[in-house]
C-alpha positions as CSV (number, residue, x, y, z in Angstrom):
1,M,90.8,70.8,100.6
2,T,89.5,71.6,97.2
3,N,91.1,72.8,94.0
4,I,89.4,75.3,91.7
5,A,90.9,76.5,88.4
6,L,90.5,79.1,85.7
7,E,92.1,77.6,82.6
8,G,92.8,79.0,79.2
9,M,92.5,82.7,80.0
10,A,93.7,84.5,76.8
11,F,95.4,87.9,77.0
12,Y,97.3,90.1,74.6
13,S,99.9,91.8,76.7
14,H,103.1,93.8,76.4
15,H,105.7,91.8,78.4
16,G,109.3,91.2,77.2
17,Y,112.9,92.0,77.9
18,Y,113.4,93.8,74.6
19,T,111.7,97.1,73.8
20,H,110.3,95.7,70.5
21,E,108.6,92.9,72.4
22,R,106.9,95.3,74.8
23,K,105.9,97.6,72.0
24,R,104.4,94.9,69.7
25,G,102.9,92.7,72.5
26,N,102.2,89.0,72.3
27,N,99.5,86.4,73.0
28,Y,99.5,84.7,76.4
29,I,97.6,81.9,78.0
30,L,97.1,81.9,81.7
31,D,95.9,79.0,84.0
32,I,95.3,79.5,87.7
33,K,94.7,76.6,90.2
34,I,93.9,77.5,93.8
35,T,93.7,75.1,96.7
36,Y,91.5,76.2,99.6
37,D,89.0,74.9,102.1
38,M,85.6,75.2,100.4
39,E,83.5,73.4,103.0
40,E,81.7,76.5,104.4
41,A,81.0,77.8,100.9
42,A,79.6,74.4,99.8
43,D,77.5,74.0,102.9
44,T,76.0,77.5,102.8
45,D,75.9,77.9,99.0
46,D,77.1,81.4,99.7
47,L,79.3,83.2,97.2
48,E,80.6,85.4,100.1
49,K,82.1,82.3,101.6
50,S,83.7,81.2,98.4
51,L,86.3,82.5,95.9
52,N,84.7,84.8,93.4
53,Y,86.0,83.8,90.0
54,E,85.2,87.3,88.7
55,E,87.6,88.8,91.3
56,I,90.3,86.3,90.5
57,Y,89.9,87.1,86.8
58,A,90.1,90.8,87.4
59,I,93.3,90.4,89.3
60,C,94.8,88.4,86.4
61,Q,93.7,91.0,83.9
62,E,95.2,93.8,86.0
63,E,98.5,92.0,86.3
64,M,98.6,91.0,82.6
65,D,97.9,94.7,81.7
66,R,101.0,95.8,83.6
67,P,104.1,95.4,81.3
68,R,107.1,93.7,82.7
69,H,110.4,92.4,81.4
70,L,110.0,88.8,82.6
71,I,107.0,86.5,82.6
72,E,108.4,85.1,85.8
73,S,107.6,88.5,87.4
74,V,104.1,88.5,85.9
75,A,103.4,85.0,87.3
76,K,104.7,85.9,90.8
77,G,102.7,89.2,90.7
78,I,99.5,87.3,89.9
79,A,100.1,84.7,92.7
80,T,101.0,87.3,95.3
81,K,98.0,89.5,94.6
82,I,95.6,86.5,94.7
83,R,97.1,85.3,98.0
84,T,96.9,88.8,99.4
85,S,93.3,89.2,98.3
86,F,92.2,85.8,99.6
87,P,94.2,85.1,102.8
88,D,92.5,81.7,103.4
89,I,94.0,80.2,100.2
90,V,96.4,77.3,100.9
91,L,98.2,77.3,97.5
92,V,98.1,79.2,94.2
93,H,99.6,77.7,91.1
94,V,100.1,80.0,88.1
95,R,101.0,78.7,84.7
96,L,101.7,81.4,82.1
97,E,102.5,80.7,78.5
98,K,103.9,83.2,76.1
99,L,102.9,82.0,72.6
100,K,105.4,82.0,69.7
101,P,108.2,83.8,71.6
102,E,110.8,85.6,69.3
103,L,113.8,83.3,69.8
104,G,115.1,83.1,66.2
105,G,113.3,79.8,65.4
106,A,110.1,78.0,65.7
107,V,109.0,77.8,69.3
108,A,105.3,77.2,70.2
109,R,105.5,78.7,73.7
110,A,107.7,79.7,76.6
111,V,106.1,78.6,79.9
112,V,106.6,79.7,83.5
113,E,104.9,77.9,86.4
114,Y,104.9,79.5,89.9
115,E,103.4,78.4,93.2
116,A,102.9,80.4,96.3
């Protein structure tokens, strides 16, 4: 088994429980780690046998562009769509950070991690 990752994907999205959060938007950092059997891709050097990073990024972008109340829902949506799009995946790990969440004090980030 092999792990591949896309790390530090930066998005400006409109997630949040409160209307003003969804209206203003916020900065997010997204990391994806995927476990899968890459032997055939490595042996054949064929992108069709591998996981296309562009497709994975496009899924992340699409899900980040869809406003939701909870970042938990965003993380699960990303993992579910990746698993559905690439059925040979063994595990998807999603780490989503909401930077400087409005909590009434100084907080660097709120983080959700989800595995499917």
